[in-house]
N, C-alpha and C positions, 0 to 999 in steps of 0.2 A: 270785634264789637266795641263801640264806644262806651266808656264807663259812664254811669249815670248815678246821681245820688239815690240812695235807697228809697227815700220817700217818693221821689219822682218815678222810680221804677215800680214801686207798689201801685201808684196811680195808673201807670201804663198797663200793668197786669190786671188791675181791677176793671178798667175800661174794656180791656180785651175779654175779660170774663163776662162782662155784661153783654157784649156783642155775641159771644159764643152761646151764652145761656138763652139769649133772646132767640137765636137761630135754632138751637138744638134742644133746648129744654134744660132745666137744672140737673135732672138725674142723669142725662146722657152726656153732659159736659164733663170732660176729664181735665186733670192738670196738664196732661200732654197737649190736649187740644187748645187750652188757654195759652200755653207757652207758644204754640205754633201761631195762634192768632196774634200774639204780641211780637212774634219774631225773635224770641229769645230761647235759650236752652232750658231744659227742664231743671237743671241745677240752679239756674237763676231764679226760677219760680220758687223752688224750695228754700232758697236763701231768703226770699222776701216774705213767704208765708209758711209757717211751720205746721199748719193744719188747714183742712178744708173749712173748719169753723171760722178761723181767722179770715179766710178769703171771703166767705159768705157775709160775715159782719161788715167787711170793707165794701162789698157790693151793695148791701142794704143801705149803708150810710151814704155812699156815693150817689145812688139813685135818688135818694131823698134830697141830697144837696143840689142835684140838677134842677129840680123845680123850685126848691125853697129859695135858692139864690135869686131866681127871677122874681119871686114874690117879694122878697126883701127889697129889691131894687124898685119894685112898683109901688111899695108902701112909702111914698114920699108925700109931704104936705100938699093937699089939694083944697079946693074951695070948701068942701064939707067932709066930715068924717065918713059919711056914707060913700062918697066918691072915692075916698082913699081905700076904704075896705073893699069896695067892689073892684078896684083896680088890682088889689092884691089877689083876690080870687080869680080875676080874669087872667092874670099872668100865669097862675098855676094851671088854669084850665086850658090856656093856649098850649102849654107844654103837653098836657094829656092828649089833646087833639093832634098835635104834631108828632108825638112819640107814643102812640097807643101800645105798641109792642113792649116798650120799656115798662109801662105801668102794668101791663098784663104780667110781666115777669115778677113784679112785686107780690102778686097773689100766689104765683107758683112757688116763690121762695117761702112764703108763709106756710103753705101746705106741706112743702118738702120738710121744713124745719119741724113742724108739728108731728109728722109721721116718722121722722128719723130719730131713733133713740139717741139721746145725748145732745140733740140739736134744738130741743124745745125752747131753750132760753133765747135763741136767736129770733124766734117769732115774737117772744115777749119784748126783746130789745127793739125789734122793728116797730111795734106799736107804741112802745114807750117813747121812741124817737119821734113819732108823729106828734104825740101830745106835747113833748118838750119843745118841739119846733114851733107849734102853734103858740105855746106860752111865750116864747121869745118874740114872735111876731106881735102878739098882743102887747107885750111890754114896750116894743118899739113904737106901736101906735100910741100908747099912753104917754110915752116921753114926748112925742111930737104934739099931742093934743091936750095934755094936762087934764085928764078926766078920770072919773071913778066909775067902776062897774057895779051893777046890781048883784052880780054873782062873783064868786072867787075866780081868779084867773085859771087855776088848774081845772076847775069844772068847765069853764067855757072852752079851754084848750082841748079837753077830751071830747066835748060835744062837737067842736069843729073838725077834729080829726076823724071822728066817727061819721060825720056828715059827708066830708069829702071822700072818705074811703068808700062809703056806700054809693055815692053818686058816681064816682069813677068806675066802679064795677058795673053799675047800671048802664053807663054809657058804653063800656066795652062789650056788654052783652047785647044791648038794644040799638046802639049807634044813633041815639036821638039827641043831637046836639042842641036843638031848639028847646027841648024840655029841660035839659041840663042848665041852660042859661036862665030859664025861668026860675028854677030851684035856687040858683045862686043869687038871683034878685031877692027872693024871699028870705034866704039866710042873711043876706046883707042887711035887709030891713030889720031882721030880728036882732042882729048884733048892734045896730044903731039904736034900737029900742032898749038895749041893756045899759045905756049910758044914763047915769043919774041925772034927773031933771035940772039940778042946780049946778051942773058943771058944764063948761063950754064944750061945744062940739065942732066948731069951725077950726080948720087946720090950715087956713091960708097963711102963707109966709109973711 
């Protein structure tokens, strides 16, 4: 087996864990099945992750990164702030529609962590990550548009995290993409309305 840097090996095993958990469920996925999915020995798995908690935290972070990286790329200067914000939401939503099973896994991870003694902090970490990510995206917007908000960034970040979390679950249950798009339009208008009137909103380069 070719040697691989430990960070790259961890990424390989994390992606393998996501595939295995998506297919078999969190509770039924074992370290042995993850190693087999990644095509490595069990000893390699234990070298990279010293506990199941460490693995699950890596899985949670990686799944978030999958869609967040797309949103960050989409949030580039456009004609108006509204168009920029809507593009960011659309990039996230395109990922939800393309990979519903991965987003379904995030809810299973939350329930598993809350029900497993000693794992509760992973559920908290998961939702803190959502809010932190939105705060970073908002700051990215502010740097590009040079504007001020009517509400503190942490408050808006938590609101957007709760909104997209609920909307994603609603879509996974009902499968109504048209309704989801309409909600994203409303939220986009709401965010644009939180810009102070005396600050610029155009983001044209």
